[in-house]
C-alpha positions in Angstrom: 30.5 8.6 10.0 32.0 6.6 7.2 30.2 5.8 4.0 29.6 2.1 4.9 27.8 3.1 8.1 25.6 5.6 6.3 24.8 3.1 3.6 23.9 0.5 6.3 21.6 3.0 8.2 19.9 4.0 4.9 19.2 0.4 3.9 18.0 -0.5 7.5 15.6 2.5 7.5 14.2 1.4 4.2 13.5 -2.0 5.6 11.7 -0.5 8.6 9.1 1.0 6.2 8.9 -1.9 3.8 5.5 -3.6 3.6 5.3 -7.2 4.4 2.6 -8.5 2.1 0.6 -11.7 2.5 -1.2 -13.1 -0.6 -4.2 -15.2 -0.9 -5.5 -16.5 -4.2 -8.4 -18.6 -5.4 -9.8 -19.7 -8.7 -13.1 -21.3 -9.9 -14.6 -22.3 -13.2 -18.1 -21.1 -13.7 -20.5 -22.3 -16.4 -21.6 -18.9 -17.4 -20.7 -16.2 -20.0 -17.7 -14.0 -19.1 -19.9 -10.8 -19.3 -22.3 -12.2 -16.7 -19.5 -13.2 -14.4 -17.7 -9.9 -14.9 -20.8 -7.8 -14.4 -21.5 -9.4 -11.0 -17.9 -9.8 -9.7 -16.3 -6.6 -10.9 -18.4 -4.5 -8.6 -17.7 -4.7 -4.9 -21.3 -3.5 -4.4 -22.2 -7.2 -5.1 -19.6 -8.7 -2.8 -22.1 -9.3 0.0 -23.9 -11.8 -2.3 -20.9 -14.2 -2.3 -18.4 -13.0 0.3 -19.8 -13.9 3.7 -17.7 -11.5 5.8 -19.1 -8.3 4.1 -21.5 -6.4 6.4 -22.0 -3.4 4.2 -20.5 -1.6 1.2 -20.7 2.0 0.0 -19.4 3.7 -3.0 -19.0 7.1 -4.7 -20.1 5.8 -8.1 -22.3 2.9 -9.1 -20.3 2.5 -12.3 -17.0 0.6 -11.9 -14.5 3.0 -13.4 -11.0 4.1 -12.6 -11.3 6.4 -9.5 -14.4 4.8 -8.1 -14.0 4.0 -4.5 -15.6 1.3 -2.3 -15.8 1.4 1.5 -16.2 -2.1 2.9 -17.4 -2.9 6.4 -16.5 -6.5 7.1 -16.4 -8.9 10.0 -12.8 -10.1 9.8 -11.3 -12.1 12.7 -12.4 -10.5 16.0 -13.2 -7.2 14.3 -17.0 -7.1 13.6 -16.7 -3.8 11.7 -13.3 -3.6 10.0 -13.4 -0.8 7.5 -11.4 -0.9 4.3 -11.6 1.6 1.4 -10.2 0.6 -2.0 -10.4 2.3 -5.3 -10.4 1.1 -8.9 -6.9 1.6 -10.3 -7.4 -0.4 -13.6 -10.2 -2.0 -15.5 -10.2 -3.9 -18.7 -13.7 -5.2 -19.1 -14.5 -8.1 -19.2 -11.0 -9.5 -18.4 -9.8 -7.8 -15.2 -10.2 -5.2 -12.5 -7.8 -4.1 -9.8 -8.6 -2.3 -6.5 -6.0 -0.8 -4.2 -6.3 1.1 -0.9 -5.5 4.9 -1.1 -2.1 6.0 0.1 -3.6 7.6 3.3 -5.0 4.2 4.4 -3.6 2.7 7.5 -3.1 -0.7 5.7 -2.3 -1.7 2.2 -4.7 -4.0 0.3 -4.7 -4.9 -3.4 -7.6 -6.9 -4.8 -7.2 -8.3 -8.4 -10.1 -10.0 -10.2 -9.3 -11.8 -13.5 -11.7 -13.4 -15.9 -11.0 -15.8 -18.8 -13.6 -17.6 -21.0 -13.1 -20.8 -23.0 -15.7 -23.3 -24.3 -18.6 -21.8 -22.4 -16.7 -21.8 -19.1 -15.5 -18.6 -17.3 -12.5 -19.0 -15.0 -12.5 -16.4 -12.3 -9.2 -15.8 -10.5 -9.2 -13.8 -7.3 -5.9 -12.5 -5.8 -5.7 -10.5 -2.6 -2.4 -9.0 -1.3 -2.6 -7.3 2.1 -0.3 -5.8 4.7 0.8 -8.3 7.3 0.0 -5.6 10.0 -3.7 -6.2 9.2 -3.4 -9.7 10.8 -2.7 -8.2 14.2 -5.4 -5.6 13.7 -8.1 -8.1 12.8 -7.1 -11.0 15.1 -5.9 -9.0 18.1 -2.5 -10.7 18.0 0.3 -11.4 15.6 -0.8 -14.7 14.2 1.6 -16.4 11.7 0.7 -15.5 8.1 0.8 -19.2 7.2 -2.0 -19.9 9.7 -4.1 -17.0 8.5 -3.6 -18.0 4.9 -4.8 -21.5 5.6 -7.9 -20.1 7.3 -8.5 -17.6 4.5 -7.9 -20.2 1.8 -10.7 -22.3 3.3 -13.0 -19.2 3.5 -12.2 -18.2 -0.1 -13.0 -21.7 -1.4 -16.4 -21.5 0.4 -17.3 -18.1 -1.1 -16.1 -19.0 -4.6 -18.4 -22.0 -4.5 -21.2 -19.7 -3.4 -20.4 -17.4 -6.3 -20.5 -20.3 -8.7 -23.9 -21.5 -7.4 -25.3 -17.9 -7.8 -24.1 -17.5 -11.4 -25.0 -21.0 -12.6 -28.6 -20.9 -11.5 
């Protein structure tokens, strides 16, 4: 084989294993101190309060620290019990926390939660990146990521409004 063919095969094999990520993001302003918002939202153990798809959550550590893991059982698409485990990979209280699935997970998911405070208002930014293969797994067919993102965007707006209501009352 010549060098060009070997290079082509190498690049092609890398692309076969490359993740295709889909990203969803949401943001909301909450009339509450940053510490109050961070305390509730930084722990996935509280996600059931504001994220309607969460059925159950378990953890190895009640404290949100690097290395803590969270196993989420959620109703996503047609899967009534879709299990995802993430672990805390970084935390800078009260400004951000990041969760990522462990390497042995069948799908990649990264959840980033950012908090900013100005003039009595806390802005919460929520960004989720996930493996496109999760779409087929949760919907039963390979739906276009654009369609899924429109649906998820609507869902995210609903639960961010619910979070705002919880924290402002």
